[in-house]
N, C-alpha and C positions, 0 to 999 in steps of 0.2 A: 721238301717233305721226305721223311724217312720212308724208305721203300723196302719191302721184304720179298719182292718178286723174284722168284727163281734163284734164291740163295742156296748154293750147293753146300753140302757138308764137307768141310775142309779142316781136318785136325791140325792144330798148331802145337809146337812144343810149348809147355807151360811157360808163359812169359815171365811170371814172377813166382818165386818160391821163398816163402818165409817159414823157416823152421828154426827151432831152438831146442836145446836139451831140456829134459823134464823139469829140472829145478828152475831154469830160467823161464820156462813156460808157466810154471806155477806162480813165480814172482810177477810176471807180466799180467797174468790173469787177475791176481789179487790187486795189483796196482790199478788196473783198468776198472775193476769192480769198485774200489774205493773212490776213484775219480768220478765214476758215473753216479755214485751215491751222493755226490755233491750237486747233482742236477736237481733243481726244484722248479715246479711250475709256480709262476708268480703272476700276480695281477697288477702289480705296481711297477711301472716302467719309467725310466727317465726318457724325456723326449729327445735326448742328444742324438744327432744323426749317426748312422752306421754306414760306412762306405758300401756302395752297391757291389763292389768287387768281392767283399766278404760274403754277402748273400749269394752271389753267383757261384762262388767256390763251394759253398755249402750245398747248393742245389746240384752242382755237378757231382758231389759225393752221393747225394740221394739218387741221382740218375744212374749211378754205377751199380745199383742194387740188383740182385738176381730177380728174374721174373719168368712167368709161365711162357715157355717157348721163346724166351728172350724178346717178347713183343714190347716190353717196356710201356705198359698201358697207363701212363701218367702224364700229367702236365702241371707245372707249378707256375702260378702267377704271383710275382713279387710286386707289392704295392707300397709306394712311399708317398703318393699324392695325397695331401691332406683332405681335399674335397672328396676324393673317392673313398678314403677311409671313413669320413663322416657319413657318407651315404651307406656304406656297408654297416656301420654301427647302427644307423637309424633302422635299416631293414632287419638287422639281427635282433635288435631290442624289441621290435614289433612281434617277431616270432617268439622271443623269449618271454614277453609279457603274457602271451596266450598260454605258454607252457606253465608259467608260475601261477597263473590264475586258475589252474586246475587241469589244463590239457595234458600235463605230464602224469597225472594220477597220483594218488596219495602215497603209495609205496615209494615211488621214484622221488617224490619231493621230500619224504622223510629221509631217504638215503643221502640226499644232498645237504641236509641240515648241518652235519658236522663239517662240511666243506665251506659253508658260509656264502654260497653263491646266490645271486639274485638276477633280476631282469636287466639291471643297469650294467653296461659293458664299456666304461670309459676307456679301458685299455685298448680297445679297437681304434681309438683315435690317438691316444698318447704314445703307444709303441711306435717307433720310427718305421717299422716294416710290418706288413701283413703278408703272409704267404698263403695263398689259397691253393689247396691240393685238389686236383681233379683226377678222377678215374675215367679212363677211356673204355666205355662199355663195349665198344667195337671199334676197329680201326677203319680208316678210309684211305684207299690208294690215291696216287696223284690223278688217276683217271676217274676218281669218284666212286669206285667200287668198294663195298663193305668187305671186311674180313673179320673173322672171329678172334677175339682175344681170350686168353686162358688164365684162370686163377687170378682174376682181376683184383678182388678185395685183398687176397693174400699178398699179391705183388705190390700193390700200392701201400699196404700196411708195412711191409718190409722197408720200402723206400722211405716212408715217412719216419720210421725208426732211425734209419741212416741219417735223415735230415736233422732230426732233433739232436742226435749225438754229435753231428758236425757243428751245429750251432752252439752247443754246449762247449765243444772243444775250442770254438772261437771266442769263448768268454761271454756268450750271449745267453740270456734267459728266454724262455718260451712259455706260452700258454696255449693249449689246444682248445678250440672252440668249435662246437658242432650245432649251430642252430638248425632247427628242423621245422619245416622244410627249408632247403637251401637253394632252390632253383633260381632265386633272385641273383645269385652269384654268377650264373651264366651270362645274364644280361649285363651286369655291371662290369664283368671282366672280359666280355666279348668272346666267350668260348662257345664252341658249336654244340649241337644237340646230342652228339654221341658221347659227350663228356659229362660226368656227374660230379658235382662238388661234394667232397667228403669231409673237409676240415679247413678251418682257418687257423693258421699258426701266427699268433702275435709274437713278435720277437724284438729284442733290444736289450739294453743294459738295465738291470734291476735298479729300482729307486733305492736311495740310501735308507729309507724307512720301510722297505718292502717287508711283507710278512707272508708266512705260509700257515695254513690251518694246522693245528697240532695233530689232527687226525691223519693228515697227509704223511706224517712221519711213521705211522704204524704200518709196517709191512709184514706180510705173512712170513713165518720162519721157513728156512730152506726145506725142512722136512715136510712142509705142507705143499710145496710147489715143485718138488723134485722126487722122482722115484728112480732108483738105480737097479737095473736087472742084470744079474750075472748068469742068468739061466732062464728057462721058461717059467712064467708065473705058476705057482702052485706045485712046481716039480720038487 
């Protein structure tokens, strides 16, 4: 078990330094932007197996993400067992049915109409892997003592972004799924009470006839999502 007991501050020389001239930086940034724009959330997967080593390497990438006080408050459960995937689907669809029957509220349901989602989640069985992301609300030492984790939602969100990018880089498609409530995942995945499930990532290779909703291709223009300040606002 990872322990943080009495770790002293010890500065190390920067192990890796990646620098490039401005023109190369711009080219690299644009190439990565264009590459990531080819990432799409899909609901149609091929059942073809994906080696566990690929999934492990992608999770290792996620685990390298920055986190509050470097506590790394996450755990990833990678599932390929068909029976367990079927149980997760059944539990998720039970919660989803309640949501679509009105539990989600009219405004939320209207917002989802252009995406075309519904209570049926066959991808949870068809995709060769499900990765359940857990957030550790607090840590536990080897002696069973609790300790506080910091910026848990932010840290887990960054790590999940790393994971999605890594899976895309490995040629895999993903779909994020967040049934609510998700506490059933603790029991099915054998995870302790200090961990909160925050997401299921279905991942695998996209089916040949995979589709995406047209609305998903509508992205806000850069001017709506970025502000550049070269001085104090209003100065």
